[in-house]
C-alpha positions as CSV (number, residue, x, y, z in Angstrom):
1,X,50.4,-73.3,-47.9
2,X,47.8,-71.0,-46.3
3,X,48.9,-68.1,-44.4
4,X,47.4,-69.2,-41.0
5,X,49.1,-72.3,-41.1
6,X,52.4,-70.9,-41.9
7,X,52.4,-68.4,-39.0
8,X,54.4,-69.5,-36.0
9,X,53.9,-68.3,-32.4
10,X,56.0,-65.3,-31.7
11,X,56.1,-62.1,-29.4
12,X,54.8,-58.7,-30.2
13,X,51.4,-59.7,-31.8
14,X,49.0,-62.5,-31.6
15,X,48.3,-64.7,-34.6
16,X,45.5,-62.8,-35.9
17,X,47.3,-59.5,-35.5
18,X,50.2,-61.0,-37.5
19,X,47.9,-62.2,-40.2
20,X,46.4,-58.7,-40.6
21,X,49.8,-56.8,-40.7
22,X,51.6,-59.4,-43.0
23,X,48.6,-59.5,-45.4
24,X,48.6,-55.7,-45.6
25,X,52.5,-55.7,-46.2
26,X,52.0,-58.1,-48.9
27,X,49.3,-56.1,-50.7
28,X,51.6,-52.9,-50.4
29,X,49.3,-51.2,-48.1
30,X,52.0,-50.6,-45.3
31,X,54.7,-47.8,-45.2
32,X,57.7,-48.4,-42.9
33,X,59.0,-45.4,-41.1
34,X,62.3,-46.0,-39.6
35,X,63.6,-44.2,-36.5
36,X,66.8,-43.6,-34.6
37,X,66.3,-46.4,-32.0
38,X,66.3,-49.1,-34.8
39,X,69.8,-47.8,-36.0
40,X,72.4,-49.4,-33.9
41,X,76.0,-50.3,-34.2
42,X,78.2,-52.9,-32.7
43,X,80.8,-51.7,-30.1
44,X,84.4,-53.1,-29.8
45,X,83.2,-55.6,-27.1
46,X,80.2,-56.8,-29.3
47,X,77.3,-54.8,-27.8
48,X,74.6,-53.4,-29.7
49,X,74.1,-49.6,-29.0
50,X,72.1,-46.9,-30.6
51,X,73.9,-45.0,-33.3
52,X,72.5,-41.7,-32.0
53,X,73.4,-42.4,-28.3
54,X,77.0,-43.0,-29.6
55,X,77.0,-39.9,-31.8
56,X,75.7,-37.8,-28.6
57,X,78.4,-39.1,-26.4
58,X,81.2,-38.3,-29.2
59,X,79.7,-34.9,-29.9
60,X,79.7,-34.1,-26.0
61,X,83.6,-35.2,-25.9
62,X,84.4,-33.1,-29.0
63,X,82.6,-30.0,-27.5
64,X,83.8,-30.5,-24.1
65,X,80.2,-30.7,-22.8
66,X,80.2,-32.4,-19.2
67,X,77.9,-35.2,-19.1
68,X,76.9,-36.6,-15.4
69,X,78.5,-40.2,-14.8
70,X,76.3,-42.9,-15.7
71,X,74.0,-40.7,-17.8
72,X,73.4,-41.5,-21.6
73,X,73.2,-38.2,-23.2
74,X,71.0,-37.4,-26.3
75,X,71.8,-35.1,-29.3
76,X,69.0,-32.9,-28.1
77,X,70.6,-32.6,-24.5
78,X,74.1,-31.9,-25.9
79,X,72.8,-29.3,-28.5
80,X,70.7,-27.3,-25.7
81,X,73.8,-27.3,-23.5
82,X,75.9,-25.9,-26.3
83,X,73.5,-23.3,-27.2
84,X,72.8,-22.4,-23.8
85,X,76.6,-21.4,-23.6
86,X,76.2,-18.9,-26.2
87,X,77.5,-21.1,-28.9
88,X,76.5,-21.4,-32.6
89,X,74.1,-24.2,-33.8
90,X,76.4,-24.3,-37.1
91,X,79.1,-26.0,-35.4
92,X,76.8,-28.8,-34.0
93,X,75.8,-29.7,-37.6
94,X,79.5,-29.4,-38.9
95,X,80.6,-31.8,-36.0
96,X,77.8,-34.3,-36.6
97,X,78.7,-34.6,-40.3
98,X,82.3,-35.0,-39.6
99,X,81.3,-37.9,-36.9
100,X,79.2,-39.6,-39.5
101,X,81.6,-39.4,-42.4
102,X,84.2,-41.1,-40.2
103,X,81.8,-43.6,-38.9
104,X,83.1,-47.1,-39.2
105,X,80.0,-49.2,-39.0
106,X,77.8,-51.6,-41.1
107,X,74.0,-52.1,-41.1
108,X,72.9,-54.0,-38.0
109,X,70.9,-57.2,-38.5
110,X,67.7,-55.5,-37.9
111,X,68.1,-53.2,-40.6
112,X,69.3,-55.7,-43.1
113,X,66.4,-57.9,-42.3
114,X,63.6,-55.2,-42.4
115,X,65.1,-54.1,-45.9
116,X,65.1,-57.6,-47.2
117,X,61.3,-57.2,-47.1
118,X,60.6,-57.1,-50.8
119,X,56.9,-56.0,-50.3
120,X,58.1,-52.7,-49.1
121,X,58.4,-50.4,-52.1
122,X,59.1,-47.4,-50.2
123,X,61.0,-46.6,-47.0
124,X,60.6,-43.6,-45.1
125,X,63.6,-42.6,-42.8
126,X,63.5,-40.3,-40.0
127,X,67.4,-40.5,-39.6
128,X,70.2,-38.7,-41.0
129,X,72.7,-41.5,-41.4
130,X,73.5,-43.7,-44.3
131,X,73.2,-47.1,-42.8
132,X,69.7,-47.7,-44.0
133,X,70.6,-46.9,-47.6
134,X,73.7,-49.3,-47.4
135,X,71.2,-52.0,-45.8
136,X,69.0,-51.6,-49.1
137,X,72.2,-51.7,-51.2
138,X,73.1,-54.9,-49.5
139,X,69.8,-56.5,-50.3
140,X,69.3,-54.9,-53.8
141,X,72.5,-55.0,-55.8
142,X,71.2,-52.7,-58.2
143,X,70.3,-50.1,-55.7
144,X,72.0,-46.5,-56.1
145,X,71.3,-44.0,-53.6
146,X,71.3,-41.1,-56.1
147,X,68.8,-42.9,-58.1
148,X,66.6,-44.7,-55.5
149,X,66.9,-42.1,-52.7
150,X,65.6,-38.6,-51.8
151,X,66.5,-36.2,-49.0
152,X,63.8,-33.5,-47.9
153,X,64.9,-30.1,-46.8
154,X,62.2,-27.2,-46.3
155,X,64.3,-24.8,-48.6
156,X,64.3,-27.6,-51.3
157,X,61.1,-29.6,-51.5
158,X,61.6,-32.4,-54.1
159,X,58.7,-34.9,-54.6
160,X,58.8,-38.7,-55.1
161,X,59.2,-39.6,-58.9
162,X,55.9,-40.7,-60.3
163,X,57.4,-43.9,-61.3
164,X,58.8,-45.0,-58.1
165,X,62.0,-47.3,-58.6
166,X,61.5,-50.0,-55.9
167,X,62.8,-50.0,-53.4
168,X,63.2,-46.2,-52.6
169,X,64.3,-44.4,-49.6
170,X,63.0,-41.0,-48.6
171,X,65.0,-39.3,-46.0
172,X,61.9,-37.2,-44.5
173,X,64.0,-35.2,-42.2
174,X,67.2,-34.8,-44.2
175,X,70.4,-36.5,-44.0
176,X,73.8,-35.6,-42.7
177,X,74.6,-34.2,-46.2
178,X,71.4,-32.1,-46.4
179,X,72.4,-28.4,-46.7
180,X,72.4,-26.4,-44.6
181,X,71.0,-28.5,-41.8
182,X,69.1,-31.9,-40.8
183,X,67.2,-32.8,-37.8
184,X,69.3,-32.9,-34.6
185,X,67.4,-31.4,-31.8
186,X,63.5,-30.5,-31.1
187,X,63.7,-27.1,-33.0
188,X,64.8,-28.9,-36.1
189,X,62.1,-31.4,-35.7
190,X,59.5,-28.7,-35.5
191,X,61.0,-26.7,-38.5
192,X,61.0,-29.8,-40.7
193,X,57.4,-31.1,-39.8
194,X,56.1,-27.6,-40.4
195,X,58.1,-27.4,-43.5
196,X,56.4,-30.6,-44.5
197,X,53.0,-29.1,-43.9
198,X,53.8,-25.8,-45.6
199,X,55.3,-27.5,-48.7
200,X,52.3,-30.1,-49.4
201,X,51.7,-28.6,-52.8
202,X,55.4,-29.5,-53.8
203,X,55.0,-33.0,-52.2
204,X,51.9,-34.4,-53.6
205,X,53.1,-37.8,-54.1
206,X,54.8,-38.0,-50.5
207,X,51.6,-37.1,-49.0
208,X,49.7,-39.5,-51.2
209,X,51.8,-42.2,-49.6
210,X,51.5,-41.0,-45.9
211,X,47.9,-40.5,-46.0
212,X,46.8,-43.7,-47.9
213,X,49.2,-46.2,-46.5
214,X,49.2,-47.7,-43.0
215,X,52.2,-46.3,-41.2
216,X,54.7,-48.5,-39.4
217,X,56.8,-46.6,-37.3
218,X,59.7,-48.6,-35.8
219,X,62.3,-47.4,-33.3
220,X,60.8,-44.0,-31.8
221,X,61.1,-41.9,-34.6
222,X,60.7,-38.7,-32.3
223,X,60.1,-37.7,-28.7
224,X,56.6,-38.8,-27.5
225,X,54.8,-35.5,-28.3
226,X,56.5,-35.1,-31.7
227,X,55.1,-38.7,-32.6
228,X,51.6,-37.2,-32.3
229,X,52.7,-34.1,-34.4
230,X,54.1,-36.0,-37.2
231,X,51.1,-38.4,-37.4
232,X,48.8,-35.6,-37.6
233,X,50.6,-33.7,-40.3
234,X,51.2,-37.1,-42.3
235,X,47.4,-37.9,-42.0
236,X,46.1,-34.3,-42.5
237,X,43.3,-34.7,-40.1
238,X,42.4,-35.2,-36.4
239,X,43.4,-38.5,-34.8
240,X,39.9,-38.8,-33.6
241,X,38.4,-38.3,-37.1
242,X,36.9,-41.6,-38.5
243,X,39.0,-43.7,-40.6
244,X,38.4,-46.2,-43.3
245,X,37.3,-49.5,-41.8
246,X,40.3,-51.8,-41.3
247,X,42.9,-49.1,-41.5
248,X,45.6,-49.0,-38.9
249,X,48.8,-47.5,-38.1
250,X,51.5,-49.1,-35.8
251,X,54.2,-47.9,-33.3
252,X,56.9,-50.4,-32.6
253,X,59.1,-49.5,-29.6
254,X,60.0,-50.1,-26.0
255,X,57.3,-49.6,-23.6
256,X,59.4,-47.1,-21.6
257,X,59.8,-44.8,-24.6
258,X,56.2,-44.0,-25.2
259,X,54.3,-42.8,-22.0
260,X,51.1,-44.7,-20.9
261,X,49.0,-41.8,-21.3
262,X,49.9,-41.7,-24.9
263,X,49.4,-45.4,-25.1
264,X,46.0,-45.0,-23.8
265,X,45.1,-42.2,-26.2
266,X,46.2,-44.2,-29.2
267,X,44.5,-47.5,-28.3
268,X,41.5,-46.4,-26.3
269,X,40.4,-43.0,-27.5
270,X,41.8,-43.0,-31.2
271,X,41.5,-46.6,-32.0
272,X,43.5,-46.5,-35.3
273,X,47.1,-46.7,-33.8
274,X,48.4,-50.0,-32.2
275,X,51.2,-50.0,-30.0
276,X,53.6,-52.9,-30.3
277,X,55.6,-53.1,-27.2
278,X,59.1,-54.4,-27.2
279,X,62.6,-53.9,-28.6
280,X,62.3,-52.2,-32.0
281,X,65.2,-54.2,-33.5
282,X,63.9,-57.6,-32.2
283,X,60.6,-56.7,-33.8
284,X,62.1,-55.7,-37.1
285,X,63.9,-59.1,-37.1
286,X,60.7,-61.0,-36.1
287,X,58.6,-59.3,-38.6
288,X,61.1,-60.2,-41.6
289,X,61.1,-63.7,-40.3
290,X,57.5,-64.0,-40.3
291,X,57.3,-62.3,-43.7
292,X,59.8,-64.7,-45.1
293,X,58.0,-67.8,-43.8
294,X,54.7,-66.5,-45.5
295,X,55.6,-64.8,-48.7
296,X,59.4,-64.9,-49.4
297,X,61.0,-66.9,-52.3
298,X,64.1,-67.2,-50.3
299,X,64.2,-71.2,-50.6
300,X,65.4,-72.6,-53.8
301,X,62.3,-74.7,-53.9
302,X,59.9,-72.0,-53.6
303,X,61.8,-69.9,-56.2
304,X,61.9,-72.6,-58.8
305,X,58.1,-73.6,-58.1
306,X,57.3,-69.8,-58.7
307,X,59.1,-70.0,-62.1
308,X,56.7,-70.4,-65.1
309,X,57.1,-73.6,-67.2
310,X,57.8,-71.5,-70.4
311,X,60.2,-68.8,-70.6
312,X,58.4,-65.4,-70.6
313,X,59.5,-63.5,-73.7
314,X,62.3,-61.0,-72.9
315,X,63.5,-62.8,-69.8
316,X,67.2,-63.4,-69.0
317,X,67.9,-67.2,-69.5
318,X,70.3,-68.7,-66.8
319,X,72.0,-71.9,-67.9
320,X,73.3,-74.1,-65.2
321,X,74.2,-77.6,-64.3
322,X,72.0,-79.3,-61.9
323,X,74.9,-79.7,-59.4
324,X,75.2,-75.7,-59.5
325,X,71.6,-75.3,-58.5
326,X,72.2,-73.4,-55.3
327,X,74.5,-70.8,-57.1
328,X,72.0,-70.3,-60.0
329,X,69.4,-69.6,-57.4
330,X,71.5,-67.3,-55.6
331,X,72.3,-65.4,-58.9
332,X,68.4,-65.4,-59.7
333,X,67.5,-63.9,-56.4
334,X,70.2,-61.3,-56.9
335,X,69.0,-60.3,-60.3
336,X,65.2,-60.4,-59.4
337,X,66.2,-58.0,-56.4
338,X,67.4,-55.6,-59.1
339,X,64.0,-56.1,-60.9
340,X,65.6,-58.0,-63.7
341,X,63.4,-60.8,-65.3
342,X,64.9,-64.1,-65.2
343,X,64.2,-67.7,-66.0
344,X,65.5,-71.0,-64.9
345,X,64.8,-74.4,-66.5
346,X,63.2,-76.5,-63.8
347,X,62.3,-79.4,-66.1
348,X,65.8,-80.5,-67.3
349,X,65.6,-83.9,-65.6
350,X,62.6,-84.9,-67.4
351,X,62.9,-83.0,-70.8
352,X,61.7,-85.0,-73.7
353,X,62.1,-84.4,-77.4
354,X,59.2,-81.9,-77.4
355,X,60.3,-80.1,-74.5
356,X,63.9,-80.0,-76.1
357,X,62.6,-78.1,-79.2
358,X,60.8,-75.7,-76.8
359,X,64.0,-74.9,-74.8
360,X,65.8,-74.5,-78.1
361,X,63.5,-72.2,-79.4
362,X,63.3,-70.2,-76.2
363,X,67.1,-69.6,-76.2
364,X,67.2,-68.7,-79.7
365,X,64.1,-66.6,-80.0
366,X,62.6,-65.6,-76.7
367,X,65.3,-64.8,-74.3
368,X,66.8,-61.4,-74.0
369,X,70.2,-62.7,-72.8
370,X,71.8,-65.9,-72.0
371,X,73.8,-66.1,-68.8
372,X,76.0,-69.2,-68.8
373,X,77.3,-70.3,-65.3
374,X,80.7,-71.9,-65.7
375,X,81.8,-73.9,-63.0
376,X,84.0,-76.9,-61.8
377,X,81.1,-79.1,-62.5
378,X,80.4,-77.7,-66.2
379,X,84.1,-78.1,-66.9
380,X,84.3,-81.7,-65.5
381,X,82.1,-83.3,-68.2
382,X,81.6,-82.0,-71.7
383,X,78.5,-84.2,-72.1
384,X,76.5,-82.2,-69.5
385,X,73.2,-80.9,-70.9
386,X,74.2,-77.4,-70.3
387,X,76.6,-77.6,-73.2
388,X,73.7,-78.4,-75.4
389,X,72.0,-75.2,-74.3
390,X,75.1,-73.3,-74.7
391,X,75.7,-74.5,-78.3
392,X,72.1,-73.1,-79.3
393,X,73.2,-69.9,-77.7
394,X,76.3,-69.8,-79.7
395,X,74.2,-70.1,-82.7
396,X,72.3,-67.1,-81.8
397,X,75.1,-64.9,-80.9
398,X,75.9,-62.2,-83.3
399,X,79.3,-60.6,-83.4
400,X,79.2,-57.0,-81.9
401,X,76.1,-57.6,-80.1
402,X,75.6,-58.5,-76.6
403,X,73.6,-61.8,-75.8
404,X,75.9,-64.6,-74.5
405,X,77.1,-63.6,-71.0
406,X,79.7,-66.1,-69.4
407,X,79.8,-66.0,-65.6
408,X,82.4,-68.0,-63.5
409,X,80.9,-69.1,-60.2
410,X,84.2,-71.1,-59.3
411,X,87.9,-69.9,-59.6
412,X,89.2,-71.8,-62.7
413,X,92.6,-71.8,-64.1
414,X,91.3,-72.5,-67.7
415,X,87.7,-72.9,-69.5
416,X,87.7,-75.6,-72.3
417,X,84.1,-76.7,-72.7
418,X,82.3,-73.3,-73.4
419,X,81.7,-72.8,-77.1
420,X,85.0,-72.0,-78.8
421,X,83.6,-69.1,-80.9
422,X,82.6,-67.4,-77.8
423,X,85.9,-67.9,-76.0
424,X,87.0,-64.2,-76.5
425,X,83.9,-62.7,-74.6
426,X,84.8,-61.2,-71.1
427,X,83.8,-63.6,-68.2
428,X,82.8,-62.0,-65.0
429,X,83.5,-63.8,-61.7
430,X,80.7,-64.0,-59.3
431,X,81.8,-66.7,-56.8
432,X,78.9,-68.9,-55.7
433,X,76.6,-66.9,-57.9
434,X,76.8,-63.7,-55.6
435,X,75.4,-60.7,-57.7
436,X,77.7,-57.6,-57.2
437,X,76.4,-54.2,-57.7
438,X,78.4,-53.5,-60.9
439,X,77.1,-56.6,-62.4
440,X,73.4,-55.9,-61.4
441,X,73.6,-52.5,-62.7
442,X,75.3,-53.6,-66.1
443,X,72.4,-56.1,-66.5
444,X,69.7,-53.3,-65.7
445,X,71.3,-51.2,-68.4
446,X,71.4,-54.2,-71.0
447,X,67.8,-55.1,-70.2
448,X,66.7,-51.5,-70.5
449,X,68.4,-51.2,-73.8
450,X,66.9,-54.4,-75.0
451,X,63.2,-53.1,-74.1
452,X,63.8,-49.8,-75.8
453,X,65.8,-50.7,-79.0
454,X,66.5,-54.4,-79.2
455,X,69.7,-56.2,-78.6
456,X,72.4,-54.0,-77.5
457,X,76.0,-53.6,-79.3
458,X,78.8,-54.9,-77.4
């Protein structure tokens, strides 16, 4: 279906602007930059509040800094009050680290939605909390923060890997674990952004992305003046300098956060930055919804439709009963999110003799691994077609090597209809086909070993 016909009326942008933004995202041209106002937590009474406003209030309590009634403190204001009283800045970092370590919060719907957009290979975070990393892990079972993430500090400038394992998260202003500090108040912003500027030779790939991608800043990454400073450093030239035709950066935030003179400067004088007014969390959710309608394979029909008719060599074969299709698709999506090639048979109901021979050949000679989905349905009838597939796979299984991978998608007291010679193989429980981090990492390791040296030993 054409992109124009799949867009639905929504706030923030008109249809033409949505088309342009979504196409650029799908082409890998847009780099999301996540700011503090997009990071929210749910209070005990169910309200969504900014995590950083919450941390500022808790920090003020710990340091016994008085806050005028009805005023919402900021981390910058609390830090300044503390320092003006002659105290050390180190205590600020120590207290904030402790607050974040003890934080009992889950990623917001906005973060989960934004990080579900698989066309984003790289995320830039200007925050120091772990919630964005947790959102990425939720949507990508194989995501490991230590492998798929990097924290910047001016004293230890580490560049992005040349082969970027998508998705990847770069904390451009440090995290609460960055030694010895991270960005809490305005002086930190200045030091980190100047550090980026000074360390450009060590951060060639970081700056390649910042300069060559259209930036999508969501949720007030900084105060008004620092937004301009960051964009100037990121792009490496004056705002008013001519840009490649069609290139555009975006700033999505509440109208009151960015001052009217700045909006006028961006849209009228510069012309290469579009302000998207509105709640940044609402925008992130709407962006994800629009992207899913246009490009996501989130529905079963779309995912099956995208499968080739023949199994690509080296793909993981998923064997399932027709009645378990939803669980098979859930498993496939989870493995695909972990960058594991999978294949599901979509012709099973019309398979003739010729196709059956092709299917047998694919199982025995083309697939890297065979995942057998075991369920109440497969155990209800030993004449189901899946048992024929599993018999072929059993013929290909060699003792001491990994090929046949049984997965329980229902809780079963006993399993009777799997090939008896494979009954000793450990079965993994993935209820309803939901992929766990451990299973995704195991499959990533197996597929990598298969590519490098052939079938791995069990």
